[in-house]
N, C-alpha and C positions, 0 to 999 in steps of 0.2 A: 613665249617669254618664260624664262626660268627665274625663280626668285629664291634667294637666300641672302639676307642683308645683315650687316653689322651696323649697329647704331651706337654711338658713343656720347650721345647728348643726354645729360642728366635731366631726368623728369620725375616730379613727384606725382605718383598715381593715386587716385581715389579708389576705394574698395568697390569693384564691380566684378564680382565672381563670375557671372554668367559670360561676360566678355573676356575675361582673363586679365589679371593684373597681379603684381607681386604684392605681398603683404603690406598693409598700409602702416605698420609700425615703423617703417623705415623709408628713406629716399633711395631710389634705385636708378641705374643707368642701363639701358638695354644694350646688350653686347652681341646677341645673335638672334635671328628670326628667320623662319621659313614658313611662308603662308601657302605654299604649294599652289600658287596661282598660275603656274606655267602649263606647258603641255607635256612635261616629262620631268622626272627627278633631275635636279642639277648635279650632273657628275663631277663638276668642279668642287662641289661642297661635300657630297655624299659618296661614300664607297659602299659597295654592295658584296655580300657573300656570294661566291660562285662555286659552290661545292655541296656535296652530300653531307648529312649528319651521320655520325658513326654508329655502330652497333646495331641494335634492333630497331632504332628510330626509322620511321616510315618514310622520311622526306629528305629531299635536298633543299637548298635555298638558292634562288636564282634572281639575277637583276630584273628580268622581264616580269617577275612577279610584283614588282613595285610599279603601280600605274596611277597616274594623276587624272581624276575625272572632276570636273566642276569645282576646282580649287580644294580638293581633298585627295590625300595620299591614301590609296587602297593598296594594302599589302595582301594579295590575293592567294588563297589556297586553291591549288589546281591537281587534278588527277592527271598524271602523266601516262599517256598511251601512245606509243610504247613506253616502258619504264625508261627513266633518264638516269644513266649511270647506276642501274640496279635499283633505283627508287621509284615506287609507283606514285608518289605524292611529292608536292613542292610547296614551300612557304617563302618567307622573305626575311631579310636581315640587312639593315643598312646603318651606317655610322659616319659621323663628321670626320672628314679627312684631315683638315687642318685646325679646326676649332677645338680647343681644350680650355677648360677654365678651372681654377681652384677657388672654391666657395662661390656662393651666389644663390639666386632663385631660379629654378627650371621648371617649365610647365608645358603641357601639351593638351590640346583639346581632342579627345578621342571617343571613338565608339568600339565596343568589344565585337569580336567575332566569336560565335558560339563554338564551344569545344576547342577553342585555341588558348594557348597561353599568350596573352596580350601584354607585351612588354615595352616599357618606356624606361630607360635606364642610363645610368652614368657608369663609365668604365675606365679604370686606370690600367691600361694594357701592360702585360708583363714585360714587354720589350723596353719599357721605360725604366728609369731609376726607381728603386723602392721609395715609398710603400706601393703596393698593389692592392686594389680594392674594387668593389662594385656596389653601387647604390641602386637598387631597384625601386625607382619611384612608384612604379606600378607594374606588378607581374599578376595580371588579374585573370580570373577565370569566371565564365558565366555560370549562373545568371547574375550573382551579385557580389562575388568574392573579390576583394582588393587585397593583394598580398604586398606587403612593404618590408623589404629585406635588405640587410647590409652584410656583404661577404668581404672578408679581408684575409690576407696572408701574413703569417709570421714565419720567420726564417731563423732556424738554429744556426749558431756560429759555425761557418765553414760549409754549410749546406746550401747547394744552388737551388734546390726545389722548396718552395714554401709550403706551409701547412695551412689548409683552408679552414676558416672558422666562419660561422654564419649566425645572425640573429634575426628572426623573422616574426612578423605579426600579420594576421589577416583580420580584415574588417568587412562586415557585410554591409553593403550599401542598401538604402531604403527602396531602391527601384532596380529593375533589371537593366543591366549595363550594355546589352546589345541592342536596346530599343532606341537610345538617343546618345547624344554627345555629352561628355562630362570632362571637366578640367581636373587633371591630376598634376600635382606640384610637389616640389621638394625645395625647402630652404636648408641650405648647407653652410655652416660656418665653422669657426675653429673649435667651438665648444659643443654645438649641437646639429643633429640632423632631424628636420622637421617634415613629416609628410602631410600633404594637404589633399582634400577632396572638394572640389567646388568651392575653393576659397577658405575652407574650414580646416584647421589643423586636427588630425586624427591620431598621430603618433609622434612621440618625441623620443629620441635616443641620444645619450651622451656620445660624443664623437669618439670612437676607439682609436682610430689611426688614419682617417682620410684627410691627409694634408698635402695634397699634390693635384695638379691639374688632371681632369678626366675628360673624355669625349662624351657625345651624345648618341644613344642608340635607340632604334625601334625594330622589333623583331616579333615573329610569331612562331609558335611550335604547336603541332597537333598533339592534343591531350588524349592519348590512347587509352590510358587507365581510366579517364572519365567517361570515355565513350563505352568502354566495357562495363563500367559500373552501372551506367544508365540503359545498357542494352541498345545503344544507339549505332546505326550502321554509318561506317566511315564514309561511304559513298555520298551521304548527304553534305559532306564538307566541300565538295567541288564547287568553286565559286565564293565560298565564305571568306571574308576579308576583316581585317582590323583597319579601321578608318581613322585618319589623323587630319584634322583640319588645319593645325598649325603646330609649330614648336618655337618656344622662345626661351631665351636666357638672359638674366640680369646680374649686374654686380651691385653690391650695396655701396651707396655713397656715405650715408651716415644713419644712425639710429634716430628715430623721433620719439619714441616712447617704449616702455616696457611691454612686450607683447603678453597676451593672456593665452597660456598653452597647457595642454594635458601635462601630467607629471612625467618627468623625464626618466626613461629606463637606463639602466646601466649594464652593459655587457662585460663581464669579467671572465678572462681566460681561466680554465681549470688549472688548479695549482697542485703540485705534489707536496704532500705533507711528510716531512722528514721525520724519521724515527731511528733512534740509536738501537744498537743490538740488544736483544732482550732474552735470548735463549743461549745458555752455555753449550758450547760445542764439544767439550771435553767428555770422555766416557767411552766405555766399550760398546761397540755396535753389533747387533744381531740382526741378521737379515730376515725380514718377514715375508718378502716376496720379491721377485725380479721377473721382467718380461721384456723380451726383445721382439715378440711377435713373429719370429721366424718359423716356429714350429706349427703355426695355425694354417689351415687351409684358407686360401683366398676366398673372401666372401663370408668366412665365419670367424667366431671368436676363439681365442685359446681356452684351454681348460681352466676353470676357475673364474673366468670372466662372465658377467651376466648382462643381458640386455635390460636397461631400465626403461628406454622409451625409444620409439622409431627403429632405425635400422643401422646401428653402428656396425662396421665390418672391419676386416683386415685386408690390405691389398698391397700390391707391389708399389714401392716408393718410386715414382717416376717423375722426370722433370717435365713439367707442363705448364702452359700459361705463365711463364716466368718463375715457376716454383723450382728451387734447386734440389738436387739430390742430398740426402743425408749421407748415404753410402751406396756403393755399387750393390746390385742384387740384394736389396734390402726390402723387407716388409715393414709396414707400419699400420697403427690403428687409424682408420679413416672416420671422421665425424662430420656428417652434413648437418645443416641447421636443425636444431632440436634433438639431435641424436644424443643418447645418454647411456653410458656403460659404467658398470661398477664391479669392484672385487672386494671380497671380504677377507680379513685376516683369520688366522686359525684361533686367535684369541684376542681379547680387548687390550688396549694399550692405554694406561693412565698417566704415563709420565711424557718423556720426550720421543718425538718421532722425526725422522728424516726422510724426505721424499725427493727423489732426483728423477728428472725426465727430460727428454728432448721434445720440443713443441714448435710446430709451424702453424702460425696464424696468417690468414690471408691478408694481402696489402689492402690499402684504402682506410675508410673510416668506419667499417663495420665492426660489430662485436665478435668476439671469438671464444676461446676455451675458458671453461670454468672448472676449478679444482676444489673439491671439498673432501673432508674426512667425515665418514658416515658414523653415526651412533647406532642404537638399537632401533629396528623398525620391523614391522610385520611383513615378512616376505611372502605370506599367502594372500595379501591384499594387493591385487594388481594396480589399483590406483595409488595405494601407498608406496608401492615400489617406484612408480613414475615420479612421484613427488619427494622421494627420500633424500633427494640432493638439496632440498631447501627447507624441509619440515622436520620437526623432531629434534633429536639430539645430535645436531651436526656441529662441526668445529668451524675452521676458517672457511670463508666463502670467497675464494680468490679468483678473480675474473680478468682475463686479457680484454680490457675494455676497448671502447672505440678510440681511434687515433694512436693506438700503441700504448695507451696508459695500462699499467697493472694496478688493479684496485681491489679493495675488499669492502664487504657490505656488513652493516650492523643495523639493527632495528631502530636505533636511535639517531645515528648520523647518516644513514643510507650509504651511498658510495663515497669512498675516500680513496684518492689516487696516492699510491706510494712509490711508484717508479714509472719509468717510461722506457720502452724498447723499440727497436725497429721491426716493423712487420714485413711480411713477404719473405722471410728467411728462416731457417731453422735456428733455434736458440736452445741453450742448455740452462736448466735451472735446478736449483736445490733449495728446498724449503725445510726449515727446521722449526718444529712445532713443540710447544710445552703445553700439553693438554691440561695439566693441573692448574696452570696460570691462565690459559686462554689467549696466549699470544703466539705469534710466529715471526721468523725472520726470513728473508729471501736473498739467495745468492745466485749469481749468474756467471756467464763466461765459460770458456771451454773446460775449465777444471772445476767450475762451480765455486770458485773462491772469492768472487767479487761481491761484496755486500751491497745491495742496491735498495734495501728498505725493509719494512715490515709493518705489522699491524696486529689487530686483535680478531678474536673468533666472532662469528655471527652469534652463536649461542655459547654458553659456558658448558662445554661438552663434558659428560661424565667419563667417557672412554672412547677412543677411536677404534672402531671395529672394521674399518675398510676405507677404501678411497672411491670417489665418484668423479667421472670425467664427462663433461657435457659441452656441446657446442651451443652457447647460449645466444649466438647471432642469428640473424635472418638470411644471411647469404654467405657464399664462399664455403671453403672446406678447411677444416682443422685436421692436422695429422699429429700423432703422439707416437713416441717410440722410446724404447730403453727405459722403462719405468722400473725403479727400485725403491723399496721401502724398508727402512731399518728402524729398530728400536735402540735408543741410546740409554744405556744404564750408568 
């Protein structure tokens, strides 16, 4: 017998968290239930992933990893010998084929599998009309961590691909979650998303944009980084499972009283702070330095450039991993995560400075290039050299921030976003600084004529004595080329 039932009878439930009921501040009708009391997963109700996971992930996900035993769905982790489609391990992922619901209460009685990402979630697939979002009712990790996350996409006008945003909180349960079953629930309505553990609300989020039907999903992932952190052997995962006793969904009929809830959180999208032009462009320009990196030997820096930290190098500009060429037979400065390089001017500049450069920042949501003007620092102090890009008499602290934001940093306001640019492509920038006033403007585009924003210096710099370039992110590669610095008189 296979079971997955729809029930449309309105019933008022009493609060019995151990058995599983929707919150008692409202009257609910049950719209979906699977008690997993058959001999196999109901393929009329549930679809299953039938493929490997990409990249360095160790596993595939296959239908036969979903097994029902004694009224419990066991999503079993297996060692594949021989490897299956190149993967030595397998886990499981199922979702409702037909059932989707907008708003309601969703719950599952589950027992964690150790070293797995144990997930019970709602998903608005991208193939449906917008909005697209994900509510992770439980994305838990042993022994006690319950992760409650909301992911959603925003779309810029005319862009087919969305930009993913997330807000997450973790909560530590009072017991080890792989030792017994617990009930993970989520109440979702037009105004709020409320996460529950064993009938008690533990997180409340103002609903950013989840206003469309979503399906129900159960899945597991091998937590390789946690295995490495604990020094645990992955072979111990053979046979480990996430166990689900049942899954149920309800729709609210009417409110009965005002619920008692934790304070609601609000997630606001980062915004760009607009700024008018601050620096006069007129005046005679005197070149302080120019560098196209063509004369440098590959693997080394050109004359005048110094290593601040790690191993910045010059290399051939090649097209790889989707990265375009800036020009044929071209060399560029290569910065890996943490690499820092600087060049000093022949003398200090106390007035206006113009910096032009081409920059490539890797795609995705990671952080990228940092540009600063350096003040005076002790070049004989190795540690002082490494930190000269953020300590002492520095000027603007301009960072190609995550998600394509260009941002500047001050000690009082921290990060302020002043523009946004497409990542994963070469871009041309022109920064015009007024050292005496402690402000900068930014221009972009092929000719560097498009004003895109500006800001203020991190410190009130006495004089600009050089420039520093650092990859401030933790992954990907940054490239810089055609750096020119001019004094404006």
